[in-house]
C-alpha positions, 0 to 999 in steps of 0.5 A: 435331429433333436431328442424329441424327434423333431428337426432343429429348423422349420421348413417353409413352403417351397422349402426343399430337403436333399437326401443322398447316399454315401456314394455321392460323397465318398467317391474319390476324385482325381486327387485321391481325396473323397468327393466330400460334404463340402464339394456337395454343398458347393455344388448345391449352392451354385445351383441354388443361385440359378432360377429354379425350373421345378423340382424334377429339372433342378434335381436332374441339373444337380445330378448332372453337375455331380456327375461332371464334378466327379469326372463321370465316376461312380463306384458305389451307389449314388442316389439323390432324393429331394423333397419339396414342401408345398404347405398345408397341415402335416397332422396326417403324417406319421410321426417317428418314434 
């Protein structure tokens, strides 16, 4: 986030932001290594190559993919939250101080 509180990119109409808890990336997989950011990014990119079936279905697909990639293992909180912007003015939204 920039010093003025703004994100360093512009979210376009239909754009999405994925939020997740540390349990998604800190889970240890079979080789003892953490799942990590890079594996999460590969999963997201792989799903992004497929046609979208709507936000809810796409997030569910990502969740199932991550569960499979992690061999069904979850020892910590593992929460995904996705935001999709549909356009319009945002002047009515709160600004973080």
